[in-house]
VEXMI-32441 format. One record per residue (C-alpha): residue number from 1; residue in one letter; x, y, z. Coordinates in steps of 0.05 Angstrom, whole numbers. Each point is the difference from the previous one (the first is absolute). Layout:
// residues N
DRENBA    n  res       X       Y       Z
DRENBA  NUM    a       X       Y       Z
...
This chain:
// residues 103
DRENBA    n  res       X       Y       Z
DRENBA    1    m     -50   -2373   -3081
DRENBA    2    g     -38     -50     -48
DRENBA    3    k      12      -5     -76
DRENBA    4    t     -55      26     -17
DRENBA    5    a       5      71      43
DRENBA    6    t      74       6     -28
DRENBA    7    n     -18      -4     -71
DRENBA    8    l     -58      59      11
DRENBA    9    s      51      44      39
DRENBA   10    v      51     -11     -54
DRENBA   11    a     -60      15     -64
DRENBA   12    l     -13      56      45
DRENBA   13    g      63      28       5
DRENBA   14    l      19      -4     -65
DRENBA   15    i     -68      36     -21
DRENBA   16    a      15      54      55
DRENBA   17    v      71      13     -28
DRENBA   18    v     -24       2     -79
DRENBA   19    f     -60      47      19
DRENBA   20    g      55      48      41
DRENBA   21    i      40      -6     -67
DRENBA   22    w     -54      15     -38
DRENBA   23    y     -21      68      43
DRENBA   24    i      74      19      -4
DRENBA   25    y       0       2     -74
DRENBA   26    n     -66      22      -5
DRENBA   27    q      23      66      54
DRENBA   28    y      66       7     -44
DRENBA   29    t     -33       2     -64
DRENBA   30    a     -53      45      12
DRENBA   31    s      50      55      39
DRENBA   32    q      41       1     -68
DRENBA   33    a     -75      13     -38
DRENBA   34    v     -17      72      36
DRENBA   35    e       9      50     -37
DRENBA   36    f       1      78      22
DRENBA   37    d     -51      38       0
DRENBA   38    a      19      74     -37
DRENBA   39    s     -63      35       3
DRENBA   40    e      -7      70     -11
DRENBA   41    q      -9      26      70
DRENBA   42    t      60     -47      21
DRENBA   43    m      47      28     -48
DRENBA   44    q     -20      70      23
DRENBA   45    n       2     -13      76
DRENBA   46    m      67     -18     -12
DRENBA   47    l      16      61     -48
DRENBA   48    n     -24      39      66
DRENBA   49    n      38     -28      53
DRENBA   50    t      60       3     -48
DRENBA   51    r      -8      68     -11
DRENBA   52    v      -8       8      82
DRENBA   53    f      70     -36       7
DRENBA   54    i      31      41     -52
DRENBA   55    q     -15      62      38
DRENBA   56    h      16     -14      66
DRENBA   57    r      69     -26     -20
DRENBA   58    q      16      67     -29
DRENBA   59    t     -16      32      61
DRENBA   60    l      39     -38      41
DRENBA   61    q      59       6     -55
DRENBA   62    k      -7      83      17
DRENBA   63    v      14     -13      72
DRENBA   64    s      68      16      19
DRENBA   65    l      36     -16      72
DRENBA   66    d      45      46      26
DRENBA   67    i      55     -33      41
DRENBA   68    s      37      62      18
DRENBA   69    i     -26      -9      66
DRENBA   70    f      39     -60      18
DRENBA   71    e      69      27     -10
DRENBA   72    d     -19      67      37
DRENBA   73    d      51       6      58
DRENBA   74    r     -61      12      51
DRENBA   75    f     -36     -61     -23
DRENBA   76    n      70     -38       7
DRENBA   77    s      18      24      77
DRENBA   78    l     -64     -26      27
DRENBA   79    e      13     -42      58
DRENBA   80    s     -45     -63      25
DRENBA   81    f     -15      -7      75
DRENBA   82    s     -37     -61       4
DRENBA   83    t      16     -43      60
DRENBA   84    p      42     -57     -26
DRENBA   85    i     -28     -68      14
DRENBA   86    e      43     -47      41
DRENBA   87    e       9     -72     -30
DRENBA   88    r      -5     -57      50
DRENBA   89    p     -10     -77      -9
DRENBA   90    i     -71     -17     -20
DRENBA   91    g     -32     -64      15
DRENBA   92    r      32     -54      45
DRENBA   93    p      54     -54     -23
DRENBA   94    d     -44     -59      19
DRENBA   95    p     -73      16     -14
DRENBA   96    f     -19     -61      16
DRENBA   97    a      27       3      73
DRENBA   98    d     -48      15      66
DRENBA   99    v      -3      81       6
DRENBA  100    n      22       1      66
DRENBA  101    v      61     -37     -13
DRENBA  102    r      54      43     -29
DRENBA  103    n      70     -32     -29
């Protein structure tokens, strides 16, 4: 690579780095300047959503669960009739060995 090409690539590299720093700086300052749009319609929508949330919360607070069924003798006397699964070895001792060869 010649001296001119080296100088040109260094100059282009520096320009790219400076442009990158400038771009990131402008993005950062632009994000700091964003203001919240608190229009009347937006505020009304937020208030309506809040009212609905409060109504749902009040409805859920009225719900009570009766867990006495779990303490009943009939429930505690239930038996499981499921078949137990017998434990068997999984896989092979050497997974890279031939299939027909047993260790």
